[in-house]
N, C-alpha and C positions, 0 to 999 in steps of 0.2 A: 761909921756911915753918918753923913750929915742929915739934918732934918729934911732938907729938900730931897735927898736921895731916898730917904725912907718913905716920903710922901709919893714919890714917883713909883717906887716898888709896890706900895699899897694900892695905888691907882691901877697899875698893870694887873695886879692880882685880882682886884675887884672887877675889872673888865672881863677877866676869864671866868671868875667864880659866880658872878651875879646871874648870868643866864642859866648856869647849872642849878643854882639855888632856886631860881624862879620855876624852872622846869620841875624840880623835885617837889616844891610846894604845890604847884598846880596839879600834880598827879597824886599827891598824898591822899589817902582815903578813897580813892577811886578803885572800885572792883572791876570785874569784867563788864563790858558794855551790856546794858540791859536791852534785850530783844524787844522790839515793838510787837505788840499783839493787837487783838481786836477786843474792844470793850463790847460786851454783848448785853442787851437789855430786851425785855419783853414783858408780856403779861400771861399768866397761867390761870386758866379757869377750869373748874370742874362742873360739868353740866350747866355752864353759863354763869357760874358764880365763883368768886374767889374761895379757896379753901379756908375755912376758919377752924380755929382750935380754941376750945374753952381754956381760959386762963392766959391767953396770949398777951393780954393787956398788962399782966403782972409778971411776964416772962416765965410762966409755968408751962407753957406749951409753944410749939412752933411748927412751921412747915419747912422742911429741909429739902433742898434740891441738889443733885449731883449731875455734873456733865462728865460722862465716861467716854474717853476717846475711842473711836473704832480703830484707829491706827496707833502710832506711838504718841506718847505724851502723858501728862499728869492728869489725874482726876481733879476737877474743879468743884469746889463746894460753895453753896450759897444758901440764903434764906429767902423765903417768900414774904413780901410785905403783906399787911392785912388786906390791901386792895388788889392783891394778886400780882403785883409787879416784882420783877427780879432784875439783878444786875450782876454780871460777872466781870471783874476787872483784873483777875490774876494778881500779880504783885503790883498792881497800879497802872500797868502799861497794857493790859489786855491779856487775852488768852490766845493760844496757838490756833491758827486756822485749821479747819478739818471737820470731819463728821463726828458727832457725839450722840450717845444715847442719854436721854434725860431721865434720871430716876427721881421719884418724888416720895417723900415720907411725911406723913402727918403724925407728929409726935405730941400727943396730948398728955401723955403720962411719963414723959422722959425719953431718953435716947434709945431705949430698948423696945419702945412701942411703935406701932404703925397702924393708925386707924384705917388705912387703905388696905390692910391685910396683905401687903407684899405685891399687890396688883401692879404697882409702878416701881418695884424695886429694880436694882440694876440688872438682875437676872430676868425679870418679866416685862419690863417696860417696852412699849412699842413706840414711845416718843423719840424721835430723832430730829436733830437740828444740824444745819450746815453753817459753819463759821467761814465766811468768804474772805479769802486773802486780799481781795480788792479793797477791803476795809482796814488794812493794816494801819495802825496809828490813829484810827478813828473809832466811832461807835456804830455798831450794826444793830438796828432795831428789828427784832424777829416778829414784832406785832403780837397778836393774841394767839396763844396755843391752847387748844381745847382738849382736855382729858375727859373722855367720856367713859362711862361704864362703872366698874367696881367701886364699891365703897366698903 
């Protein structure tokens, strides 16, 4: 085969293979498409003040919050900031719309303690929120949620 024939054959092969190679490269590393959710933020107060935990400044205590779906879906976990603010972003794209019960645990002595004595545990909490599907791909601000009562 002449040099010119070899170039033509290579050129034809490249025309066929290049789109296939580019398609493969562009899809490599891509998993299933990530579902859009709703990023949820708000502020949680107890008797008008943020819940505080001794030792929180040195990571020796924290306030943990859970969103437990009333329908199908995964439990979402978060932490309360010292000013009472929280943010749930799921895997970065938000959480599934629906109704959730919000559990709150004040952990001053580690993960097995709850200074709220289970009053806002997943079994006892009366706090419920609605994550609205109209906010898919956006942030929903729940505003201020007041937890009154037990300590």
